[in-house]
C-alpha positions in Angstrom: 38.6 -10.0 3.0 39.4 -6.3 3.8 40.1 -3.6 1.4 42.2 -0.9 3.0 41.5 2.4 0.9 44.5 5.0 0.7 43.7 8.2 3.0 43.3 10.4 -0.1 40.4 8.1 -1.5 37.4 10.4 -3.0 34.3 9.3 -1.4 33.0 8.7 -5.1 35.4 5.9 -5.7 34.9 4.4 -2.4 31.1 4.2 -3.3 31.8 2.9 -6.8 33.9 0.4 -5.2 31.5 -0.7 -2.7 28.7 -1.1 -5.5 31.0 -3.2 -7.7 31.5 -5.6 -4.6 27.7 -5.6 -3.8 26.9 -6.5 -7.3 29.2 -9.5 -6.9 26.9 -10.7 -4.0 29.2 -9.6 -1.3 28.1 -7.8 1.9 30.2 -4.6 2.3 30.8 -3.2 5.7 32.5 0.2 5.6 34.6 1.2 8.8 35.7 4.8 8.5 38.2 6.5 10.5 39.9 9.9 10.5 42.8 8.7 8.5 41.6 5.5 7.2 38.8 3.7 5.8 38.3 0.1 5.4 36.0 -2.1 3.2 34.8 -5.6 5.0 33.7 -8.0 2.5 31.4 -10.9 3.7 30.5 -13.7 1.7 32.3 -16.0 -1.1 35.6 -13.8 -1.6 37.7 -16.8 -2.9 37.2 -15.8 -6.6 38.1 -11.9 -5.9 41.2 -11.1 -7.7 43.5 -9.4 -5.0 46.0 -8.3 -7.7 43.0 -6.6 -9.9 41.7 -4.8 -6.5 45.2 -3.6 -5.6 45.7 -2.1 -9.0 43.1 0.5 -8.4 44.8 3.8 -7.7 43.1 4.6 -4.5 43.4 1.0 -2.8 46.5 0.8 -0.4 46.2 -2.9 -0.1 43.7 -6.0 0.2 44.1 -8.4 3.3 42.6 -11.8 3.5 40.9 -12.3 7.1 42.2 -15.9 8.2 39.9 -15.8 11.1 36.2 -17.3 10.5 34.8 -14.4 12.2 34.5 -11.2 10.2 32.4 -8.6 11.8 33.9 -9.1 15.2 37.2 -8.9 14.1 39.6 -5.9 14.9 40.9 -6.0 11.1 37.0 -5.1 10.3 37.0 -2.4 12.7 40.5 -1.1 14.1 38.9 1.1 16.8 37.2 -0.2 19.9 33.5 -0.1 19.6 31.7 1.6 22.3 28.2 0.1 23.1 25.6 2.5 24.6 23.4 0.9 27.1 20.9 3.3 28.0 23.1 6.0 28.3 26.1 4.2 30.0 29.1 4.0 27.6 30.9 0.6 27.6 34.3 0.0 25.9 36.8 2.5 24.3 38.2 3.4 27.7 34.6 3.5 29.6 34.9 1.1 32.4 31.3 0.3 33.4 30.4 -1.4 36.6 27.2 -3.5 36.6 25.9 -5.1 39.7 22.7 -6.5 41.5 21.1 -9.5 42.6 21.5 -12.9 40.8 17.6 -13.3 40.9 14.9 -10.8 41.5 12.9 -12.2 44.5 10.6 -9.6 45.4 10.0 -5.7 45.0 11.4 -5.0 48.6 14.7 -7.1 47.8 15.4 -5.5 44.5 14.9 -1.9 45.8 16.8 -2.3 48.7 19.9 -3.7 46.7 19.1 -1.0 43.7 19.4 2.1 46.3 22.3 0.8 48.0 24.4 0.3 44.7 23.3 3.4 42.6 26.3 5.4 43.5 28.7 2.7 42.7 27.3 1.0 39.7 25.9 2.4 36.3 23.9 -0.7 35.3 21.8 -3.0 37.3 21.6 -6.5 36.8 19.3 -9.1 38.0 17.9 -12.6 36.9 14.2 -12.9 36.0 14.4 -16.0 33.8 16.7 -18.3 35.6 18.5 -21.2 33.8 19.1 -23.5 36.7 20.9 -26.9 36.7 18.3 -28.1 38.8 14.6 -28.3 37.5 13.5 -27.9 41.3 15.6 -24.7 42.0 14.2 -21.2 41.6 13.3 -20.5 38.0 12.8 -16.6 38.4 9.7 -14.4 38.5 9.7 -14.1 34.7 7.6 -11.2 33.8 6.6 -9.7 37.2 10.5 -10.0 37.6 11.1 -7.7 34.7 8.6 -5.2 35.7 10.4 -5.2 39.3 13.6 -4.9 38.0 12.5 -2.1 35.8 10.8 -0.5 38.5 14.1 -0.6 40.4 16.3 1.0 37.7 13.7 3.6 37.0 13.8 4.4 40.5 17.6 5.1 40.7 18.5 6.1 37.3 20.1 3.0 36.3 19.6 1.2 33.0 19.4 -2.6 33.5 20.3 -6.0 32.1 18.6 -9.3 32.3 19.0 -12.8 30.8 16.7 -14.0 27.9 16.5 -17.8 27.6 14.4 -18.2 24.4 13.7 -16.7 20.9 10.1 -16.4 22.1 10.9 -14.3 25.0 13.0 -11.6 23.1 10.2 -9.0 22.5 9.1 -9.5 26.0 12.4 -8.9 27.6 13.5 -6.1 25.3 10.4 -4.4 26.0 11.4 -4.2 29.7 15.2 -3.9 29.5 18.3 -1.8 28.4 20.4 -4.9 27.4 19.9 -8.5 26.7 21.7 -11.0 28.4 22.8 -14.3 26.9 24.0 -16.5 29.4 26.8 -19.1 29.3 24.4 -22.2 28.9 22.9 -20.5 25.7 26.1 -19.0 24.0 25.4 -21.6 21.2 22.0 -21.5 21.2 21.9 -20.2 17.7 18.2 -19.4 17.1 18.1 -17.3 20.3 21.5 -15.5 18.8 19.7 -14.8 15.6 16.7 -13.7 17.2 18.4 -11.1 19.4 20.6 -10.2 16.5 17.4 -8.5 14.9 16.6 -6.8 18.2 17.7 -3.2 18.5 18.6 -3.7 22.2 22.5 -3.9 23.1 23.4 -7.7 23.8 25.8 -9.2 26.5 27.1 -12.3 25.6 28.7 -14.7 27.9 31.4 -17.1 27.3 30.0 -20.7 27.8 31.5 -22.9 30.3 33.3 -25.2 27.8 33.7 -22.5 25.1 37.1 -21.5 23.4 37.6 -17.6 22.4 36.8 -18.4 19.1 33.6 -20.1 19.9 32.6 -17.1 21.9 33.7 -14.5 18.7 31.8 -17.0 16.5 28.8 -16.6 18.5 29.0 -13.0 18.7 29.2 -13.0 14.6 25.7 -14.9 14.5 24.2 -11.7 16.5 26.3 -9.1 14.4 25.4 -10.8 11.1 21.6 -10.4 11.7 22.5 -6.6 12.1 22.9 -5.9 15.5 26.6 -4.8 16.2 26.1 -3.8 19.8 27.6 -6.6 21.5 29.5 -6.9 24.7 31.7 -10.2 25.5 31.8 -11.4 29.0 34.3 -13.9 30.4 32.7 -15.7 33.3 35.1 -18.6 34.0 35.3 -22.2 32.4 35.3 -25.6 33.4 38.4 -27.2 34.3 39.6 -30.1 36.2 39.8 -27.6 39.4 37.0 -28.2 41.8 37.9 -25.6 44.6 36.2 -22.9 42.6 33.2 -22.9 40.8 34.9 -22.4 37.6 38.2 -21.0 36.4 38.6 -17.5 35.5 40.4 -17.2 32.3 42.0 -13.9 32.8 44.1 -14.1 29.5 40.9 -14.2 27.7 40.8 -10.1 28.3 44.0 -9.2 26.3 43.5 -12.0 24.0 39.9 -11.0 23.0 41.0 -7.2 22.9 43.7 -8.2 20.4 41.4 -10.1 18.2 38.2 -8.0 18.4 37.0 -4.6 18.8 34.1 -5.4 21.0 33.9 -4.5 24.8 35.2 -7.3 27.0 33.8 -7.4 30.6 34.4 -10.1 33.3 32.1 -11.6 35.9 34.3 -12.5 39.0 31.3 -13.8 40.7 30.2 -16.9 38.5 34.2 -17.4 37.9 34.7 -18.6 41.4 31.3 -19.1 43.1 32.6 -17.8 46.6 32.3 -14.0 47.8 35.8 -14.1 49.4 37.3 -14.5 45.8 35.4 -12.1 44.1 37.6 -9.0 45.2 40.9 -10.6 44.1 39.7 -11.6 40.7 37.6 -8.0 40.1 41.4 -6.6 40.6 43.2 -8.7 38.2 40.4 -7.9 35.7 40.7 -4.3 35.9 44.7 -4.9 36.0 44.3 -6.8 32.7 42.6 -3.8 31.3 38.8 -5.0 31.1 36.1 -2.6 29.8 33.7 -3.4 32.7 32.7 -5.9 35.5 29.4 -7.5 36.4 29.2 -8.4 40.1 26.6 -9.9 42.3 25.4 -8.0 45.1 22.5 -9.2 47.9 21.9 -7.3 50.9 21.1 -10.7 52.7 23.2 -13.4 50.8 22.5 -16.0 53.4 18.7 -15.9 52.6 19.0 -15.4 48.8 17.3 -17.8 46.4 20.0 -18.0 43.9 23.8 -17.9 44.3 24.1 -16.2 47.9 27.3 -17.8 48.3 29.1 -15.5 45.6 27.3 -12.5 46.3 28.8 -9.3 48.0 27.1 -7.3 50.5 26.6 -3.7 49.6 29.0 -2.2 51.7 31.5 -4.7 50.6 30.8 -3.8 47.0 31.3 -0.3 47.5 34.8 -0.5 49.0 35.7 -2.8 46.2 34.4 -0.3 43.5 36.6 2.6 45.0 39.6 0.0 45.3 39.1 -0.8 41.5 38.6 2.8 40.3 42.0 3.4 42.0 43.4 0.6 40.2 41.7 1.9 36.9 43.6 4.9 37.1 47.0 3.6 38.0 46.8 1.3 35.2 46.3 4.4 32.7 49.7 5.8 33.9 51.5 2.8 32.6 52.5 2.9 28.8 53.3 -1.1 27.6 55.8 -0.7 24.7 
């Protein structure tokens, strides 16, 4: 339920109404804009008499939220959320480029890639704990990989993002990184979602391979309900009957999510297709759709990569792509859709 206050509502009346709702056992989230104030109520609101609330002289209207997600809903928070990742803004018109290897393999590898892309990416990505389909595949360097990724980020001035796979590892990973990634396979790992929700580190939440848009938003709700509102959503392709590509990029998820939520939405074209030749076209489509950022896999020797070399761009191809994407982004800003 959302209580929309009148623009002229005194702060004293807003505070009194907030206390009144909290006394009824509800959690109240206030969204304050220049010309509006919303009180988002979370809890058992069925017994609330909306007519009585609307009789308040400073209440404009009361709206019941039909979606099961509340905190992530744009109705609760009309303005786009901007997430600060180590000084890099994501969302609200800030298009962020995140790039790096699928997996940190050694110091030389991650340093070479980081230095090669530092002028064309704001955030360095790299896997250190790798959830692989096969137990015989490379599983990541774990804490040693975290140390190397942090070193490369510091050397190039880029904040870093890497995946965390279990609640027990959250403190360890958060100690090194600027953003915690929840991978597609863990999107509905609810103990992990609750744990990162209690962390102070921004979270990059990837859509599960068979998850609906509502499933993704409900997972974000788990994180936000624990107090961490710095969540970035990532569309990375879903499983369909098509086998030519690794997954199928749901480009419609970008505008759909932006209608439903205030959270930033980015796209991972690398995992969506699994083929480096298709990364650029999908990235262009994502920017044209109005995405808030891209996360792209880059490797200087993809033919020797220990993980996902087939979908990794070489640094010079990545640089050329980013230059194109920035032009598309500027062009799209000139269009006004009525």
